[in-house]
One Martini backbone bead per residue (centre of mass of N, CA, C, O) as a GRO file, in nm:
protein
  314
    1MET     BB    1  -2.116  -0.839   0.747
    2ALA     BB    2  -2.228  -0.916   0.455
    3GLY     BB    3  -1.988  -1.081   0.276
    4SER     BB    4  -1.736  -1.074   0.430
    5ARG     BB    5  -1.390  -1.026   0.438
    6SER     BB    6  -1.099  -1.108   0.546
    7VAL     BB    7  -0.873  -0.933   0.780
    8SER     BB    8  -0.535  -0.825   0.773
    9VAL     BB    9  -0.302  -0.680   0.992
   10VAL     BB   10   0.001  -0.488   0.924
   11ILE     BB   11   0.293  -0.435   1.141
   12ALA     BB   12   0.575  -0.235   1.137
   13THR     BB   13   0.836  -0.222   1.396
   14TYR     BB   14   1.053   0.039   1.574
   15ASN     BB   15   1.090   0.180   1.867
   16ARG     BB   16   0.740   0.233   1.930
   17ALA     BB   17   0.565   0.158   2.182
   18GLY     BB   18   0.380   0.402   2.239
   19LEU     BB   19   0.257   0.431   1.951
   20LEU     BB   20   0.161   0.139   1.914
   21ALA     BB   21  -0.060   0.147   2.129
   22GLU     BB   22  -0.240   0.349   1.972
   23THR     BB   23  -0.277   0.183   1.717
   24LEU     BB   24  -0.414  -0.063   1.856
   25GLN     BB   25  -0.656   0.093   1.969
   26ALA     BB   26  -0.772   0.177   1.693
   27ILE     BB   27  -0.819  -0.111   1.589
   28ALA     BB   28  -1.010  -0.203   1.828
   29ARG     BB   29  -1.240   0.024   1.721
   30GLN     BB   30  -1.354  -0.131   1.499
   31THR     BB   31  -1.658  -0.204   1.342
   32MET     BB   32  -1.462  -0.395   1.162
   33PRO     BB   33  -1.304  -0.647   1.257
   34PRO     BB   34  -1.031  -0.810   1.239
   35GLN     BB   35  -0.894  -1.123   1.228
   36GLU     BB   36  -0.593  -0.991   1.237
   37VAL     BB   37  -0.277  -0.904   1.405
   38ILE     BB   38   0.045  -0.822   1.268
   39ILE     BB   39   0.360  -0.809   1.436
   40ILE     BB   40   0.671  -0.670   1.323
   41ASP     BB   41   0.976  -0.684   1.484
   42ASP     BB   42   1.269  -0.488   1.390
   43GLY     BB   43   1.466  -0.510   1.649
   44SER     BB   44   1.389  -0.406   1.916
   45THR     BB   45   1.495  -0.225   2.243
   46ASP     BB   46   1.234  -0.202   2.370
   47HIS     BB   47   0.881  -0.254   2.484
   48THR     BB   48   0.726  -0.387   2.241
   49ALA     BB   49   0.656  -0.675   2.331
   50GLU     BB   50   0.469  -0.596   2.567
   51VAL     BB   51   0.262  -0.439   2.404
   52ALA     BB   52   0.181  -0.663   2.205
   53LYS     BB   53   0.111  -0.892   2.424
   54GLY     BB   54  -0.105  -0.684   2.574
   55ALA     BB   55  -0.342  -0.643   2.356
   56GLY     BB   56  -0.484  -0.878   2.262
   57GLY     BB   57  -0.657  -1.078   2.093
   58GLU     BB   58  -0.567  -1.103   1.739
   59VAL     BB   59  -0.242  -1.108   1.822
   60ARG     BB   60   0.063  -1.117   1.636
   61TYR     BB   61   0.404  -1.188   1.733
   62GLU     BB   62   0.723  -1.092   1.567
   63ARG     BB   63   1.073  -1.132   1.579
   64ILE     BB   64   1.337  -0.969   1.402
   65ALA     BB   65   1.587  -0.885   1.233
   66ASN     BB   66   1.722  -0.609   1.124
   67GLN     BB   67   1.586  -0.476   0.782
   68GLY     BB   68   1.348  -0.303   0.767
   69PRO     BB   69   1.028  -0.216   0.668
   70GLN     BB   70   0.999  -0.370   0.404
   71ALA     BB   71   1.070  -0.657   0.510
   72ALA     BB   72   0.874  -0.667   0.750
   73ARG     BB   73   0.613  -0.629   0.592
   74GLY     BB   74   0.647  -0.867   0.399
   75HIS     BB   75   0.648  -1.085   0.617
   76GLY     BB   76   0.364  -1.030   0.725
   77VAL     BB   77   0.208  -1.098   0.464
   78THR     BB   78   0.297  -1.402   0.451
   79LEU     BB   79   0.137  -1.467   0.733
   80ALA     BB   80  -0.126  -1.405   0.628
   81SER     BB   81  -0.491  -1.513   0.608
   82GLY     BB   82  -0.628  -1.299   0.470
   83GLU     BB   83  -0.782  -1.167   0.189
   84LEU     BB   84  -0.713  -0.899   0.332
   85ILE     BB   85  -0.499  -0.602   0.345
   86ALA     BB   86  -0.380  -0.395   0.621
   87VAL     BB   87  -0.162  -0.125   0.633
   88VAL     BB   88   0.029  -0.002   0.924
   89ASP     BB   89   0.184   0.214   1.099
   90ASP     BB   90   0.321   0.271   1.431
   91ASP     BB   91   0.210   0.606   1.406
   92ASP     BB   92  -0.080   0.545   1.320
   93LEU     BB   93  -0.441   0.616   1.267
   94TRP     BB   94  -0.765   0.496   1.302
   95LEU     BB   95  -1.081   0.505   1.218
   96PRO     BB   96  -1.356   0.317   1.298
   97GLU     BB   97  -1.467   0.302   0.973
   98LYS     BB   98  -1.246   0.211   0.782
   99LEU     BB   99  -1.301  -0.090   0.700
  100ALA     BB  100  -1.601  -0.067   0.631
  101LEU     BB  101  -1.586   0.144   0.402
  102GLN     BB  102  -1.378  -0.014   0.221
  103HIS     BB  103  -1.527  -0.277   0.188
  104GLU     BB  104  -1.772  -0.153   0.047
  105ALA     BB  105  -1.615  -0.024  -0.192
  106MET     BB  106  -1.504  -0.288  -0.302
  107GLN     BB  107  -1.773  -0.428  -0.359
  108ARG     BB  108  -1.898  -0.203  -0.543
  109SER     BB  109  -1.647  -0.184  -0.759
  110GLY     BB  110  -1.442  -0.449  -0.787
  111CYS     BB  111  -1.187  -0.374  -0.661
  112PRO     BB  112  -0.869  -0.491  -0.519
  113TRP     BB  113  -0.849  -0.182  -0.422
  114VAL     BB  114  -0.827   0.071  -0.151
  115TYR     BB  115  -0.874   0.417  -0.057
  116GLY     BB  116  -0.820   0.715   0.144
  117ASP     BB  117  -0.832   0.958   0.359
  118ALA     BB  118  -0.609   1.193   0.536
  119MET     BB  119  -0.487   1.324   0.852
  120ALA     BB  120  -0.265   1.548   0.940
  121PHE     BB  121  -0.062   1.557   1.245
  122ASP     BB  122   0.063   1.692   1.533
  123ASP     BB  123   0.226   1.539   1.786
  124HIS     BB  124   0.261   1.766   2.001
  125SER     BB  125  -0.041   1.916   1.972
  126GLY     BB  126  -0.271   1.760   1.781
  127LYS     BB  127  -0.291   1.921   1.527
  128ASP     BB  128  -0.435   1.987   1.245
  129LEU     BB  129  -0.306   2.030   0.909
  130TYR     BB  130  -0.399   1.813   0.669
  131ARG     BB  131  -0.531   1.695   0.383
  132PHE     BB  132  -0.437   1.502   0.128
  133SER     BB  133  -0.658   1.614  -0.080
  134GLU     BB  134  -0.537   1.920  -0.046
  135VAL     BB  135  -0.247   1.856  -0.182
  136SER     BB  136  -0.348   1.598  -0.352
  137GLN     BB  137  -0.495   1.483  -0.616
  138PRO     BB  138  -0.730   1.254  -0.646
  139HIS     BB  139  -0.778   0.909  -0.760
  140SER     BB  140  -0.943   0.672  -0.982
  141GLY     BB  141  -0.878   0.369  -1.109
  142ARG     BB  142  -0.657   0.452  -1.351
  143VAL     BB  143  -0.347   0.578  -1.181
  144ARG     BB  144  -0.050   0.552  -1.267
  145ASP     BB  145   0.032   0.828  -1.404
  146ALA     BB  146  -0.053   1.006  -1.164
  147LEU     BB  147   0.130   0.857  -0.949
  148LEU     BB  148   0.406   0.935  -1.073
  149GLN     BB  149   0.391   1.243  -0.986
  150VAL     BB  150   0.219   1.160  -0.715
  151ASN     BB  151   0.164   1.052  -0.383
  152PHE     BB  152  -0.190   1.023  -0.305
  153ILE     BB  153  -0.146   0.763  -0.116
  154PRO     BB  154  -0.224   0.673   0.194
  155SER     BB  155  -0.103   0.400   0.344
  156PRO     BB  156  -0.309   0.370   0.603
  157THR     BB  157  -0.568   0.336   0.377
  158VAL     BB  158  -0.511   0.055   0.270
  159LEU     BB  159  -0.697  -0.198   0.083
  160ILE     BB  160  -0.592  -0.539  -0.006
  161GLU     BB  161  -0.536  -0.798  -0.184
  162ARG     BB  162  -0.323  -1.042  -0.115
  163ALA     BB  163  -0.246  -1.143  -0.398
  164LEU     BB  164  -0.162  -0.868  -0.508
  165LEU     BB  165   0.053  -0.794  -0.293
  166LEU     BB  166   0.241  -1.034  -0.341
  167ARG     BB  167   0.311  -0.966  -0.632
  168VAL     BB  168   0.422  -0.684  -0.579
  169GLN     BB  169   0.641  -0.754  -0.370
  170SER     BB  170   0.816  -0.935  -0.554
  171ARG     BB  171   0.894  -0.687  -0.734
  172ALA     BB  172   0.988  -0.472  -0.514
  173ALA     BB  173   1.240  -0.641  -0.400
  174ALA     BB  174   1.456  -0.527  -0.607
  175LEU     BB  175   1.442  -0.294  -0.397
  176ASP     BB  176   1.634  -0.079  -0.165
  177LEU     BB  177   1.454   0.130   0.045
  178ARG     BB  178   1.417   0.420   0.253
  179PHE     BB  179   1.229   0.570   0.036
  180GLY     BB  180   0.920   0.482  -0.132
  181GLU     BB  181   0.798   0.189  -0.103
  182ASP     BB  182   0.497   0.261  -0.119
  183TRP     BB  183   0.494   0.387  -0.399
  184LEU     BB  184   0.586   0.135  -0.551
  185THR     BB  185   0.355  -0.048  -0.466
  186TRP     BB  186   0.122   0.128  -0.591
  187LEU     BB  187   0.229   0.132  -0.880
  188LEU     BB  188   0.214  -0.176  -0.930
  189ALA     BB  189  -0.088  -0.198  -0.868
  190ALA     BB  190  -0.181   0.013  -1.086
  191ASP     BB  191  -0.069  -0.149  -1.331
  192GLU     BB  192  -0.278  -0.396  -1.272
  193ALA     BB  193  -0.509  -0.215  -1.114
  194PRO     BB  194  -0.779  -0.077  -1.005
  195VAL     BB  195  -0.896   0.192  -0.791
  196ALA     BB  196  -1.053   0.279  -0.503
  197ARG     BB  197  -1.249   0.546  -0.329
  198VAL     BB  198  -1.274   0.724  -0.030
  199GLU     BB  199  -1.353   1.043   0.096
  200GLN     BB  200  -1.298   0.981   0.370
  201VAL     BB  201  -1.157   1.000   0.668
  202VAL     BB  202  -0.956   0.704   0.797
  203ALA     BB  203  -0.689   0.865   0.889
  204ARG     BB  204  -0.395   0.939   1.097
  205TYR     BB  205  -0.106   1.138   1.031
  206ARG     BB  206   0.203   1.149   1.174
  207ILE     BB  207   0.397   1.434   1.273
  208HIS     BB  208   0.750   1.371   1.322
  209PRO     BB  209   1.092   1.346   1.371
  210GLY     BB  210   1.073   1.011   1.331
  211GLY     BB  211   0.991   1.024   1.056
  212ALA     BB  212   1.074   0.943   0.743
  213ALA     BB  213   1.080   1.231   0.615
  214SER     BB  214   1.242   1.376   0.847
  215ARG     BB  215   1.506   1.159   0.838
  216THR     BB  216   1.526   1.227   0.528
  217SER     BB  217   1.698   1.336   0.288
  218VAL     BB  218   1.677   1.495  -0.002
  219GLU     BB  219   1.880   1.317  -0.156
  220GLN     BB  220   1.755   1.042  -0.078
  221ARG     BB  221   1.475   1.089  -0.194
  222LEU     BB  222   1.574   1.125  -0.483
  223ARG     BB  223   1.721   0.858  -0.524
  224ASP     BB  224   1.469   0.681  -0.469
  225SER     BB  225   1.288   0.801  -0.686
  226GLU     BB  226   1.476   0.725  -0.925
  227GLN     BB  227   1.468   0.424  -0.875
  228VAL     BB  228   1.169   0.390  -0.922
  229LEU     BB  229   1.164   0.504  -1.214
  230ASP     BB  230   1.367   0.310  -1.337
  231PHE     BB  231   1.203   0.057  -1.278
  232CYS     BB  232   0.942   0.135  -1.427
  233ALA     BB  233   1.081   0.155  -1.710
  234THR     BB  234   1.123  -0.173  -1.713
  235VAL     BB  235   0.800  -0.271  -1.641
  236PHE     BB  236   0.660  -0.083  -1.816
  237ASP     BB  237   0.503   0.025  -2.065
  238ARG     BB  238   0.523   0.259  -2.319
  239SER     BB  239   0.285   0.445  -2.206
  240ALA     BB  240   0.479   0.557  -1.953
  241ARG     BB  241   0.709   0.744  -2.057
  242GLY     BB  242   0.599   1.032  -2.023
  243ALA     BB  243   0.538   1.016  -1.716
  244ILE     BB  244   0.829   0.951  -1.629
  245ALA     BB  245   0.968   1.202  -1.740
  246LYS     BB  246   0.807   1.403  -1.572
  247ALA     BB  247   0.876   1.281  -1.291
  248ARG     BB  248   1.176   1.340  -1.296
  249GLY     BB  249   1.154   1.648  -1.298
  250LEU     BB  250   0.976   1.684  -1.044
  251ALA     BB  251   1.175   1.553  -0.844
  252ARG     BB  252   1.397   1.774  -0.879
  253LEU     BB  253   1.221   2.014  -0.799
  254LYS     BB  254   1.154   1.916  -0.515
  255ALA     BB  255   1.448   1.915  -0.423
  256ALA     BB  256   1.497   2.215  -0.466
  257VAL     BB  257   1.287   2.314  -0.264
  258GLY     BB  258   1.412   2.167  -0.020
  259MET     BB  259   1.683   2.323  -0.026
  260VAL     BB  260   1.571   2.606   0.009
  261SER     BB  261   1.426   2.541   0.287
  262GLU     BB  262   1.740   2.470   0.394
  263ARG     BB  263   1.933   2.699   0.295
  264ARG     BB  264   2.014   2.594  -0.031
  265PRO     BB  265   2.001   2.775  -0.305
  266LEU     BB  266   2.229   2.684  -0.499
  267GLN     BB  267   2.152   2.386  -0.513
  268GLY     BB  268   1.861   2.431  -0.598
  269MET     BB  269   1.923   2.573  -0.866
  270GLY     BB  270   2.081   2.340  -0.991
  271PHE     BB  271   1.850   2.136  -0.995
  272ALA     BB  272   1.650   2.305  -1.159
  273LEU     BB  273   1.823   2.343  -1.414
  274GLY     BB  274   1.864   2.043  -1.471
  275ALA     BB  275   1.563   1.980  -1.515
  276LEU     BB  276   1.515   2.185  -1.752
  277VAL     BB  277   1.722   2.072  -1.951
  278ARG     BB  278   1.585   1.788  -1.968
  279ARG     BB  279   1.280   1.950  -1.926
  280PRO     BB  280   1.130   2.226  -2.050
  281TRP     BB  281   0.821   2.163  -1.990
  282LEU     BB  282   0.832   2.242  -1.682
  283LEU     BB  283   0.751   2.542  -1.719
  284VAL     BB  284   0.448   2.432  -1.735
  285GLU     BB  285   0.398   2.185  -1.547
  286ALA     BB  286   0.474   2.292  -1.264
  287PRO     BB  287   0.271   2.528  -1.234
  288LEU     BB  288   0.021   2.349  -1.268
  289THR     BB  289   0.072   2.166  -1.026
  290GLY     BB  290   0.094   2.397  -0.815
  291ALA     BB  291  -0.189   2.517  -0.865
  292ARG     BB  292  -0.351   2.272  -0.778
  293MET     BB  293  -0.241   2.260  -0.489
  294GLY     BB  294  -0.317   2.550  -0.410
  295ARG     BB  295  -0.622   2.521  -0.450
  296HIS     BB  296  -0.662   2.307  -0.233
  297LEU     BB  297  -0.545   2.469   0.008
  298LEU     BB  298  -0.730   2.716  -0.014
  299GLY     BB  299  -0.995   2.560   0.021
  300ALA     BB  300  -0.927   2.454   0.304
  301LYS     BB  301  -0.905   2.728   0.449
  302PHE     BB  302  -1.196   2.822   0.391
  303ARG     BB  303  -1.335   2.588   0.534
  304THR     BB  304  -1.216   2.643   0.813
  305LEU     BB  305  -1.333   2.928   0.845
  306ARG     BB  306  -1.633   2.852   0.817
  307GLN     BB  307  -1.639   2.658   1.057
  308ALA     BB  308  -1.554   2.869   1.271
  309GLU     BB  309  -1.795   3.068   1.219
  310ALA     BB  310  -2.025   2.843   1.273
  311LYS     BB  311  -1.929   2.817   1.550
  312PRO     BB  312  -2.028   2.829   1.853
  313PRO     BB  313  -1.980   2.988   2.126
  314GLY     BB  314  -1.817   2.806   2.391
   0.00000   0.00000   0.00000
């Protein structure tokens, strides 16, 4: 590709040798191959090392003491030599045109980072579940305030200038998060620079019991979300205050819904009432947000039905 900029891929991994092999295969099929792939093994006890070292090509493997994905990913970025960084988890997959499409969008827009759409799929059945853009309305350009309300950026789809990511990581290191470190990273990037978006699905996001969302409790997700918002309140300018206040309320309502789905209705009601006491405007804001998400999901279901009806039998 004329005028292409070098790309380093960074993968933080821990005890997922089988899934890592699939991720590496997807990277190897890129129509615009990366300059290097850096695998940071966060103290695995399985055969991750053998999988990484057997991948061939420009794959660099380094094992560190277990520190968690945030630290492992950050270490990988500091080792990267590419002008652009693409981060992917060890259980997600890229489509072949991922890097090429996003590199082109970055050149066309002049933005220092870009993301795309992703398809969530069930690990057990392989069935497609939903597109991220069908659940959360995507945005481009200056997206900080919209991103405070919901993380609509699928992490395995991001391509970002290394210099920007290094600056953001140095700020994000102030927090030690179990959940939401990617959200904080993209919020800090959005506070600094506009983002471009490609509409195509460029990655497949695996849903499985070992995933971060599945193994993190509702309470922990809320605590980490509130940590992120508290931190943003200290580093963002005054123009973000309203968006942060709304985001706090929505985070507690999301936790309430999660508790109800786990058959803890009394706790869920308590969280919901607490959120409404703090921000009565949520009585209007939350239904509007839910309606937008519902509209996207309903549209997705109708598209799926139309595609099924249009498909020839046999």
